A tleap script that builds the chain and sets N, CA, C and O, in Angstrom:
source leaprc.protein.ff14SB
mol = sequence {
  NMET ASP PHE SER SER THR MET ILE LYS SER
  ASN ARG ARG VAL PHE LEU MET GLN VAL ALA
  THR ALA SER GLY ALA ILE ALA LEU ALA GLY
  THR ALA GLN ALA GLN ALA MET VAL ALA GLU
  THR ASP ALA GLN ALA ALA ALA LEU GLY TYR
  LYS ALA ASP ALA THR LYS VAL ASP LYS THR
  LYS PHE PRO LYS TYR ALA ALA GLY GLN ASN
  CYS GLY SER CYS ALA LEU TYR GLN GLY LYS
  ALA GLY ASP ALA ALA GLY GLY CYS PRO ILE
  PHE ALA GLY LYS GLN VAL ALA ALA LYS GLY
  TRP CYS ASN SER TYR VAL LYS LYS CGLY
}
set mol.1.N position { -187.933 14.997 -20.893 }
set mol.1.CA position { -186.815 15.346 -21.580 }
set mol.1.C position { -186.524 14.899 -23.263 }
set mol.1.O position { -185.912 13.883 -23.590 }
set mol.2.N position { -187.073 15.836 -24.153 }
set mol.2.CA position { -187.409 15.002 -25.281 }
set mol.2.C position { -185.971 15.196 -26.621 }
set mol.2.O position { -184.933 15.838 -26.454 }
set mol.3.N position { -186.258 14.651 -27.499 }
set mol.3.CA position { -184.995 14.766 -28.604 }
set mol.3.C position { -184.630 15.706 -28.925 }
set mol.3.O position { -183.402 15.739 -28.997 }
set mol.4.N position { -185.340 16.970 -29.295 }
set mol.4.CA position { -185.304 18.094 -30.099 }
set mol.4.C position { -184.742 18.922 -28.732 }
set mol.4.O position { -183.753 19.623 -28.945 }
set mol.5.N position { -185.196 18.913 -27.545 }
set mol.5.CA position { -184.671 19.722 -26.413 }
set mol.5.C position { -183.170 18.990 -26.257 }
set mol.5.O position { -182.372 19.811 -26.711 }
set mol.6.N position { -182.584 18.027 -25.896 }
set mol.6.CA position { -181.173 17.424 -26.482 }
set mol.6.C position { -180.594 17.743 -27.078 }
set mol.6.O position { -179.416 17.641 -26.734 }
set mol.7.N position { -180.912 18.494 -28.666 }
set mol.7.CA position { -180.236 18.365 -29.628 }
set mol.7.C position { -179.913 19.844 -29.550 }
set mol.7.O position { -178.708 20.057 -29.682 }
set mol.8.N position { -180.660 20.924 -29.371 }
set mol.8.CA position { -180.313 21.956 -28.589 }
set mol.8.C position { -179.462 22.785 -27.980 }
set mol.8.O position { -178.916 23.884 -28.072 }
set mol.9.N position { -179.622 21.267 -26.939 }
set mol.9.CA position { -178.485 21.952 -26.030 }
set mol.9.C position { -177.104 21.528 -26.423 }
set mol.9.O position { -176.154 22.076 -25.863 }
set mol.10.N position { -176.922 20.719 -27.219 }
set mol.10.CA position { -175.680 19.806 -28.137 }
set mol.10.C position { -175.513 20.444 -28.829 }
set mol.10.O position { -174.367 20.825 -28.588 }
set mol.11.N position { -175.840 20.927 -29.637 }
set mol.11.CA position { -175.627 22.043 -30.495 }
set mol.11.C position { -175.193 23.937 -30.145 }
set mol.11.O position { -174.707 24.777 -30.903 }
set mol.12.N position { -175.571 24.027 -28.885 }
set mol.12.CA position { -175.319 25.314 -28.600 }
set mol.12.C position { -174.298 25.174 -27.907 }
set mol.12.O position { -173.484 26.097 -27.941 }
set mol.13.N position { -174.088 24.304 -27.288 }
set mol.13.CA position { -172.129 23.366 -26.837 }
set mol.13.C position { -171.520 23.581 -27.364 }
set mol.13.O position { -170.693 24.474 -27.183 }
set mol.14.N position { -171.646 22.641 -28.588 }
set mol.14.CA position { -170.681 22.797 -29.717 }
set mol.14.C position { -170.473 24.495 -30.162 }
set mol.14.O position { -169.464 25.176 -29.978 }
set mol.15.N position { -171.681 24.881 -30.754 }
set mol.15.CA position { -171.233 26.209 -31.072 }
set mol.15.C position { -170.207 27.605 -30.099 }
set mol.15.O position { -169.452 28.531 -30.394 }
set mol.16.N position { -170.853 26.925 -28.727 }
set mol.16.CA position { -169.549 27.662 -27.597 }
set mol.16.C position { -168.471 27.521 -27.413 }
set mol.16.O position { -167.703 28.339 -26.905 }
set mol.17.N position { -168.155 26.107 -27.924 }
set mol.17.CA position { -166.566 25.458 -27.950 }
set mol.17.C position { -166.160 26.014 -29.151 }
set mol.17.O position { -165.187 26.753 -29.003 }
set mol.18.N position { -166.449 25.946 -29.969 }
set mol.18.CA position { -166.434 26.815 -31.411 }
set mol.18.C position { -165.396 28.438 -31.382 }
set mol.18.O position { -164.360 29.046 -31.651 }
set mol.19.N position { -167.002 28.387 -30.701 }
set mol.19.CA position { -166.316 30.607 -30.473 }
set mol.19.C position { -165.284 30.246 -30.150 }
set mol.19.O position { -164.368 30.382 -30.960 }
set mol.20.N position { -164.963 29.537 -28.622 }
set mol.20.CA position { -164.025 29.560 -27.764 }
set mol.20.C position { -162.811 29.437 -28.213 }
set mol.20.O position { -161.929 30.138 -27.717 }
set mol.21.N position { -162.474 28.392 -29.387 }
set mol.21.CA position { -161.687 27.763 -30.269 }
set mol.21.C position { -161.384 29.195 -30.579 }
set mol.21.O position { -160.551 29.953 -30.081 }
set mol.22.N position { -162.204 29.365 -31.461 }
set mol.22.CA position { -161.688 30.612 -32.583 }
set mol.22.C position { -161.005 31.615 -32.100 }
set mol.22.O position { -159.914 31.798 -32.642 }
set mol.23.N position { -161.459 32.712 -30.787 }
set mol.23.CA position { -161.273 33.277 -30.065 }
set mol.23.C position { -160.047 33.109 -30.190 }
set mol.23.O position { -159.622 33.894 -31.037 }
set mol.24.N position { -159.001 32.266 -29.631 }
set mol.24.CA position { -158.533 32.105 -28.782 }
set mol.24.C position { -157.134 32.014 -30.106 }
set mol.24.O position { -155.934 32.218 -29.917 }
set mol.25.N position { -157.631 31.750 -31.029 }
set mol.25.CA position { -157.108 30.992 -32.324 }
set mol.25.C position { -156.839 32.704 -33.140 }
set mol.25.O position { -156.019 32.858 -34.045 }
set mol.26.N position { -157.632 33.737 -32.633 }
set mol.26.CA position { -157.300 34.668 -33.635 }
set mol.26.C position { -156.480 36.126 -32.574 }
set mol.26.O position { -156.086 37.228 -32.954 }
set mol.27.N position { -156.481 35.542 -31.283 }
set mol.27.CA position { -156.102 36.180 -30.195 }
set mol.27.C position { -154.569 35.898 -30.236 }
set mol.27.O position { -153.763 36.810 -30.048 }
set mol.28.N position { -154.108 34.361 -30.535 }
set mol.28.CA position { -152.617 33.923 -31.064 }
set mol.28.C position { -152.205 34.322 -32.005 }
set mol.28.O position { -150.996 34.555 -32.012 }
set mol.29.N position { -153.105 34.626 -33.406 }
set mol.29.CA position { -152.319 35.044 -34.698 }
set mol.29.C position { -151.826 36.781 -33.958 }
set mol.29.O position { -150.728 37.336 -33.927 }
set mol.30.N position { -152.956 37.149 -33.534 }
set mol.30.CA position { -152.739 38.813 -33.343 }
set mol.30.C position { -151.512 39.239 -32.435 }
set mol.30.O position { -151.031 40.369 -32.518 }
set mol.31.N position { -150.921 38.055 -31.366 }
set mol.31.CA position { -149.855 38.221 -31.219 }
set mol.31.C position { -147.997 37.788 -31.298 }
set mol.31.O position { -146.898 37.942 -30.763 }
set mol.32.N position { -148.812 37.105 -32.504 }
set mol.32.CA position { -147.982 36.402 -32.756 }
set mol.32.C position { -147.412 37.277 -34.182 }
set mol.32.O position { -146.247 37.138 -34.555 }
set mol.33.N position { -148.396 38.189 -34.917 }
set mol.33.CA position { -148.087 39.336 -35.768 }
set mol.33.C position { -147.156 40.362 -34.849 }
set mol.33.O position { -145.994 40.674 -35.112 }
set mol.34.N position { -148.071 40.892 -33.516 }
set mol.34.CA position { -147.274 41.449 -32.677 }
set mol.34.C position { -145.998 41.725 -32.369 }
set mol.34.O position { -145.560 42.805 -31.973 }
set mol.35.N position { -145.112 40.221 -32.654 }
set mol.35.CA position { -143.502 39.762 -32.029 }
set mol.35.C position { -142.397 40.128 -33.405 }
set mol.35.O position { -141.178 40.139 -33.230 }
set mol.36.N position { -142.973 40.392 -34.643 }
set mol.36.CA position { -142.351 40.337 -35.220 }
set mol.36.C position { -140.999 41.492 -34.883 }
set mol.36.O position { -141.481 42.474 -34.319 }
set mol.37.N position { -140.158 41.571 -34.987 }
set mol.37.CA position { -138.907 41.962 -34.912 }
set mol.37.C position { -138.340 43.185 -35.836 }
set mol.37.O position { -138.414 42.677 -36.955 }
set mol.38.N position { -137.852 44.415 -36.008 }
set mol.38.CA position { -137.453 45.332 -37.326 }
set mol.38.C position { -136.336 44.520 -37.289 }
set mol.38.O position { -135.834 44.132 -36.233 }
set mol.39.N position { -135.853 44.196 -38.575 }
set mol.39.CA position { -133.947 43.905 -38.717 }
set mol.39.C position { -133.583 45.311 -39.083 }
set mol.39.O position { -134.084 46.195 -39.778 }
set mol.40.N position { -132.666 45.188 -38.446 }
set mol.40.CA position { -131.802 46.735 -39.144 }
set mol.40.C position { -130.968 47.116 -40.406 }
set mol.40.O position { -130.156 47.988 -40.717 }
set mol.41.N position { -131.841 45.539 -41.243 }
set mol.41.CA position { -131.428 45.824 -42.450 }
set mol.41.C position { -132.790 46.204 -43.256 }
set mol.41.O position { -132.783 46.734 -44.368 }
set mol.42.N position { -133.618 45.955 -42.739 }
set mol.42.CA position { -134.803 46.567 -42.917 }
set mol.42.C position { -134.689 48.088 -43.930 }
set mol.42.O position { -133.841 48.873 -43.507 }
set mol.43.N position { -135.181 48.379 -44.740 }
set mol.43.CA position { -134.632 49.759 -45.454 }
set mol.43.C position { -135.021 51.650 -44.560 }
set mol.43.O position { -134.394 52.709 -44.538 }
set mol.44.N position { -136.436 51.157 -43.934 }
set mol.44.CA position { -136.388 51.757 -43.319 }
set mol.44.C position { -135.588 52.414 -41.938 }
set mol.44.O position { -135.168 53.530 -41.633 }
set mol.45.N position { -135.631 50.898 -41.213 }
set mol.45.CA position { -134.035 50.998 -39.979 }
set mol.45.C position { -133.221 51.451 -40.377 }
set mol.45.O position { -132.453 52.220 -39.798 }
set mol.46.N position { -133.159 50.885 -42.085 }
set mol.46.CA position { -130.944 52.008 -42.344 }
set mol.46.C position { -131.096 53.209 -41.904 }
set mol.46.O position { -130.421 53.823 -41.078 }
set mol.47.N position { -132.369 53.645 -42.717 }
set mol.47.CA position { -132.297 54.749 -43.429 }
set mol.47.C position { -132.440 55.890 -41.950 }
set mol.47.O position { -131.942 57.014 -41.877 }
set mol.48.N position { -133.401 55.071 -40.707 }
set mol.48.CA position { -133.269 55.988 -39.335 }
set mol.48.C position { -131.767 55.471 -38.849 }
set mol.48.O position { -131.638 55.877 -37.694 }
set mol.49.N position { -130.830 54.896 -39.170 }
set mol.49.CA position { -130.175 54.734 -38.274 }
set mol.49.C position { -130.141 53.570 -36.845 }
set mol.49.O position { -129.511 53.781 -35.809 }
set mol.50.N position { -131.207 52.021 -37.207 }
set mol.50.CA position { -131.718 51.665 -36.085 }
set mol.50.C position { -131.213 50.877 -36.093 }
set mol.50.O position { -131.052 50.251 -37.140 }
set mol.51.N position { -130.700 50.490 -34.950 }
set mol.51.CA position { -129.392 49.565 -33.684 }
set mol.51.C position { -130.557 48.731 -33.307 }
set mol.51.O position { -131.752 49.022 -33.344 }
set mol.52.N position { -129.855 47.415 -32.861 }
set mol.52.CA position { -131.020 46.952 -31.597 }
set mol.52.C position { -130.029 46.971 -30.833 }
set mol.52.O position { -130.483 46.446 -29.816 }
set mol.53.N position { -128.695 47.289 -30.578 }
set mol.53.CA position { -128.582 48.028 -29.556 }
set mol.53.C position { -127.625 49.409 -29.071 }
set mol.53.O position { -126.511 49.761 -29.459 }
set mol.54.N position { -128.290 49.845 -28.350 }
set mol.54.CA position { -127.562 51.707 -28.869 }
set mol.54.C position { -126.816 52.025 -28.644 }
set mol.54.O position { -126.652 53.235 -28.801 }
set mol.55.N position { -125.710 51.193 -28.076 }
set mol.55.CA position { -124.012 51.628 -28.005 }
set mol.55.C position { -123.846 51.155 -29.153 }
set mol.55.O position { -122.762 50.590 -29.005 }
set mol.56.N position { -124.132 50.990 -30.142 }
set mol.56.CA position { -123.652 50.228 -31.699 }
set mol.56.C position { -123.653 51.450 -32.535 }
set mol.56.O position { -122.654 51.664 -33.221 }
set mol.57.N position { -124.786 52.397 -32.571 }
set mol.57.CA position { -125.244 53.883 -33.287 }
set mol.57.C position { -123.960 54.463 -33.737 }
set mol.57.O position { -123.068 54.749 -32.938 }
set mol.58.N position { -123.872 54.626 -34.925 }
set mol.58.CA position { -122.769 55.801 -35.552 }
set mol.58.C position { -122.553 56.862 -35.549 }
set mol.58.O position { -122.639 57.591 -36.537 }
set mol.59.N position { -122.005 57.418 -33.714 }
set mol.59.CA position { -122.087 58.612 -33.695 }
set mol.59.C position { -121.826 59.923 -34.800 }
set mol.59.O position { -122.220 61.089 -34.768 }
set mol.60.N position { -121.016 59.203 -35.738 }
set mol.60.CA position { -120.590 60.427 -37.048 }
set mol.60.C position { -121.720 60.209 -37.872 }
set mol.60.O position { -122.605 61.038 -37.661 }
set mol.61.N position { -121.906 59.620 -38.482 }
set mol.61.CA position { -123.615 59.757 -38.755 }
set mol.61.C position { -125.058 59.978 -38.024 }
set mol.61.O position { -126.139 60.318 -38.505 }
set mol.62.N position { -124.750 59.718 -36.929 }
set mol.62.CA position { -126.545 60.300 -36.372 }
set mol.62.C position { -125.751 60.952 -35.079 }
set mol.62.O position { -125.477 60.230 -34.120 }
set mol.63.N position { -125.406 62.302 -35.096 }
set mol.63.CA position { -124.525 63.012 -33.995 }
set mol.63.C position { -126.186 63.544 -32.681 }
set mol.63.O position { -126.149 64.063 -31.565 }
set mol.64.N position { -127.273 63.136 -33.451 }
set mol.64.CA position { -128.661 63.395 -32.188 }
set mol.64.C position { -128.023 62.221 -31.268 }
set mol.64.O position { -127.812 62.672 -30.142 }
set mol.65.N position { -127.768 61.289 -31.349 }
set mol.65.CA position { -127.589 60.472 -30.396 }
set mol.65.C position { -126.827 60.604 -29.218 }
set mol.65.O position { -125.635 60.893 -29.109 }
set mol.66.N position { -127.420 60.428 -28.603 }
set mol.66.CA position { -126.628 60.703 -26.720 }
set mol.66.C position { -126.473 59.068 -26.443 }
set mol.66.O position { -127.126 58.104 -26.841 }
set mol.67.N position { -125.233 59.207 -25.521 }
set mol.67.CA position { -124.861 57.992 -24.199 }
set mol.67.C position { -126.361 58.231 -23.683 }
set mol.67.O position { -126.853 59.357 -23.609 }
set mol.68.N position { -127.084 56.967 -23.308 }
set mol.68.CA position { -127.866 56.728 -22.378 }
set mol.68.C position { -129.452 56.357 -22.930 }
set mol.68.O position { -130.374 55.784 -22.348 }
set mol.69.N position { -129.378 56.817 -24.025 }
set mol.69.CA position { -130.471 57.304 -25.515 }
set mol.69.C position { -130.885 55.583 -25.730 }
set mol.69.O position { -130.103 54.818 -26.295 }
set mol.70.N position { -132.218 55.136 -25.190 }
set mol.70.CA position { -132.531 54.034 -25.880 }
set mol.70.C position { -134.026 53.676 -25.916 }
set mol.70.O position { -134.883 54.101 -25.142 }
set mol.71.N position { -134.212 52.760 -27.018 }
set mol.71.CA position { -135.749 52.890 -27.584 }
set mol.71.C position { -137.031 52.785 -26.072 }
set mol.71.O position { -138.182 53.191 -26.235 }
set mol.72.N position { -136.592 52.231 -24.794 }
set mol.72.CA position { -137.307 52.089 -23.894 }
set mol.72.C position { -137.346 52.962 -23.106 }
set mol.72.O position { -137.712 52.860 -21.935 }
set mol.73.N position { -136.774 54.438 -23.956 }
set mol.73.CA position { -136.676 55.560 -22.692 }
set mol.73.C position { -137.505 56.738 -23.409 }
set mol.73.O position { -137.903 57.803 -22.937 }
set mol.74.N position { -137.664 56.086 -24.981 }
set mol.74.CA position { -138.130 56.865 -25.884 }
set mol.74.C position { -139.796 57.078 -25.774 }
set mol.74.O position { -140.463 56.110 -25.407 }
set mol.75.N position { -140.490 58.394 -26.106 }
set mol.75.CA position { -141.931 58.624 -25.934 }
set mol.75.C position { -142.726 57.536 -26.992 }
set mol.75.O position { -143.829 57.021 -26.810 }
set mol.76.N position { -141.902 57.375 -28.033 }
set mol.76.CA position { -142.969 56.293 -29.068 }
set mol.76.C position { -142.618 55.020 -28.831 }
set mol.76.O position { -142.914 54.152 -29.652 }
set mol.77.N position { -141.884 54.694 -27.583 }
set mol.77.CA position { -142.152 52.908 -27.217 }
set mol.77.C position { -143.111 52.348 -26.570 }
set mol.77.O position { -143.039 52.378 -25.342 }
set mol.78.N position { -144.058 51.804 -27.096 }
set mol.78.CA position { -145.098 51.046 -26.944 }
set mol.78.C position { -145.052 49.710 -25.955 }
set mol.78.O position { -146.099 49.096 -25.747 }
set mol.79.N position { -143.769 49.271 -25.336 }
set mol.79.CA position { -143.772 48.592 -24.106 }
set mol.79.C position { -143.983 48.601 -22.999 }
set mol.79.O position { -144.509 49.639 -22.599 }
set mol.80.N position { -143.708 47.528 -21.970 }
set mol.80.CA position { -143.690 48.282 -20.636 }
set mol.80.C position { -142.205 48.132 -19.721 }
set mol.80.O position { -141.220 47.453 -20.011 }
set mol.81.N position { -142.414 48.978 -18.574 }
set mol.81.CA position { -140.790 49.151 -18.636 }
set mol.81.C position { -140.746 47.902 -17.972 }
set mol.81.O position { -141.511 47.309 -17.211 }
set mol.82.N position { -139.182 47.572 -18.680 }
set mol.82.CA position { -138.436 45.560 -18.370 }
set mol.82.C position { -138.868 45.470 -19.592 }
set mol.82.O position { -137.953 44.759 -20.006 }
set mol.83.N position { -139.540 45.626 -20.505 }
set mol.83.CA position { -140.135 44.494 -21.428 }
set mol.83.C position { -138.795 44.601 -22.711 }
set mol.83.O position { -138.664 45.719 -23.210 }
set mol.84.N position { -137.998 43.664 -23.135 }
set mol.84.CA position { -136.873 43.589 -24.186 }
set mol.84.C position { -137.199 44.066 -25.072 }
set mol.84.O position { -136.350 44.722 -25.677 }
set mol.85.N position { -138.479 44.003 -25.583 }
set mol.85.CA position { -138.872 44.607 -27.010 }
set mol.85.C position { -140.945 45.328 -26.756 }
set mol.85.O position { -141.748 45.100 -25.851 }
set mol.86.N position { -141.052 46.062 -27.853 }
set mol.86.CA position { -142.282 46.468 -27.579 }
set mol.86.C position { -142.370 47.166 -28.805 }
set mol.86.O position { -141.314 47.348 -29.411 }
set mol.87.N position { -143.343 47.560 -29.251 }
set mol.87.CA position { -144.142 48.502 -30.892 }
set mol.87.C position { -143.342 49.968 -30.495 }
set mol.87.O position { -142.898 50.596 -29.534 }
set mol.88.N position { -143.506 50.023 -31.993 }
set mol.88.CA position { -142.841 51.029 -31.860 }
set mol.88.C position { -143.759 51.632 -33.335 }
set mol.88.O position { -143.666 51.082 -34.432 }
set mol.89.N position { -144.553 52.756 -33.081 }
set mol.89.CA position { -145.582 53.162 -34.702 }
set mol.89.C position { -144.530 53.824 -35.886 }
set mol.89.O position { -144.832 53.643 -37.066 }
set mol.90.N position { -143.462 54.488 -35.594 }
set mol.90.CA position { -142.400 54.660 -36.683 }
set mol.90.C position { -142.347 53.085 -37.365 }
set mol.90.O position { -142.412 53.098 -38.594 }
set mol.91.N position { -142.227 51.603 -36.668 }
set mol.91.CA position { -142.017 50.259 -37.657 }
set mol.91.C position { -143.491 49.463 -37.115 }
set mol.91.O position { -143.710 48.651 -36.216 }
set mol.92.N position { -144.298 50.090 -38.074 }
set mol.92.CA position { -145.842 49.928 -37.310 }
set mol.92.C position { -145.729 48.494 -37.812 }
set mol.92.O position { -145.022 48.201 -38.777 }
set mol.93.N position { -146.651 47.367 -36.932 }
set mol.93.CA position { -146.243 46.103 -36.897 }
set mol.93.C position { -144.861 45.432 -36.297 }
set mol.93.O position { -144.595 44.318 -35.845 }
set mol.94.N position { -144.303 46.328 -36.456 }
set mol.94.CA position { -143.270 45.080 -35.432 }
set mol.94.C position { -142.538 46.202 -34.351 }
set mol.94.O position { -142.415 47.418 -34.201 }
set mol.95.N position { -142.085 44.714 -33.615 }
set mol.95.CA position { -141.266 45.931 -32.352 }
set mol.95.C position { -139.772 45.808 -32.537 }
set mol.95.O position { -139.086 45.139 -33.311 }
set mol.96.N position { -139.411 46.909 -31.308 }
set mol.96.CA position { -137.885 46.779 -31.625 }
set mol.96.C position { -137.415 46.462 -30.317 }
set mol.96.O position { -138.220 46.012 -29.502 }
set mol.97.N position { -136.532 46.590 -30.088 }
set mol.97.CA position { -135.555 46.365 -28.295 }
set mol.97.C position { -135.441 47.188 -27.884 }
set mol.97.O position { -135.138 48.298 -28.323 }
set mol.98.N position { -135.690 46.779 -26.810 }
set mol.98.CA position { -135.439 48.227 -25.497 }
set mol.98.C position { -133.989 49.133 -25.549 }
set mol.98.O position { -133.818 50.328 -25.307 }
set mol.99.N position { -133.258 48.341 -25.860 }
set mol.99.CA position { -132.184 48.371 -25.611 }
set mol.99.C position { -131.342 49.228 -27.398 }
set mol.99.O position { -130.189 49.626 -27.564 }
set mol.100.N position { -132.618 49.214 -28.472 }
set mol.100.CA position { -132.135 49.777 -29.442 }
set mol.100.C position { -132.121 51.234 -29.813 }
set mol.100.O position { -132.176 51.924 -28.795 }
set mol.101.N position { -132.070 51.890 -30.844 }
set mol.101.CA position { -131.972 53.089 -31.314 }
set mol.101.C position { -131.944 54.042 -32.618 }
set mol.101.O position { -131.083 54.055 -33.499 }
set mol.102.N position { -133.288 54.960 -32.500 }
set mol.102.CA position { -133.474 55.136 -34.201 }
set mol.102.C position { -133.153 56.885 -34.570 }
set mol.102.O position { -133.243 57.621 -33.587 }
set mol.103.N position { -132.936 57.289 -35.375 }
set mol.103.CA position { -132.808 58.858 -35.145 }
set mol.103.C position { -134.069 59.391 -35.157 }
set mol.103.O position { -134.373 60.433 -35.737 }
set mol.104.N position { -134.767 58.728 -34.557 }
set mol.104.CA position { -136.508 59.431 -34.554 }
set mol.104.C position { -136.993 59.139 -32.976 }
set mol.104.O position { -138.166 59.108 -32.602 }
set mol.105.N position { -135.947 58.956 -32.241 }
set mol.105.CA position { -135.576 58.958 -30.609 }
set mol.105.C position { -136.454 60.616 -29.926 }
set mol.105.O position { -136.075 61.766 -30.149 }
set mol.106.N position { -137.481 60.247 -29.217 }
set mol.106.CA position { -137.770 61.376 -28.684 }
set mol.106.C position { -137.544 61.500 -26.728 }
set mol.106.O position { -138.311 60.622 -26.335 }
set mol.107.N position { -137.179 61.860 -26.019 }
set mol.107.CA position { -137.494 61.321 -25.252 }
set mol.107.C position { -138.274 61.603 -24.045 }
set mol.107.O position { -138.319 62.795 -23.740 }
set mol.108.N position { -138.819 60.887 -23.385 }
set mol.108.CA position { -140.630 60.690 -22.731 }
set mol.108.C position { -139.989 61.982 -21.781 }
set mol.108.O position { -139.055 62.720 -21.469 }
set mol.109.N position { -141.129 61.617 -21.662 }
set mol.109.CA position { -141.657 63.132 -20.314 }
set mol.109.C position { -141.421 64.419 -20.775 }
set mol.109.O position { -141.693 65.388 -20.067 }
savepdb mol mol.pdb
quit
């Protein structure tokens, strides 16, 4: 084995390690962004009556609310069953509490 083939193998190994590290960093950054929770004070959240705890919805302001409704049972909720929070297209790039509620609620099924 000569010097040039050793350098090529070494450079390829370094390159593959850099690609793996960069891929991991990108995946981690995407996860961190997806984990931002929508705040009840957010302008859009407030306008839709979003509450992280559905039992605290103002029923006089939002008569559409019915006991038992929550984000986890909404057709728009993108989290998995049992998740504490998940994505919602109404609040793009942010997560909502599974136990939350907003006026855009649509029953699954």
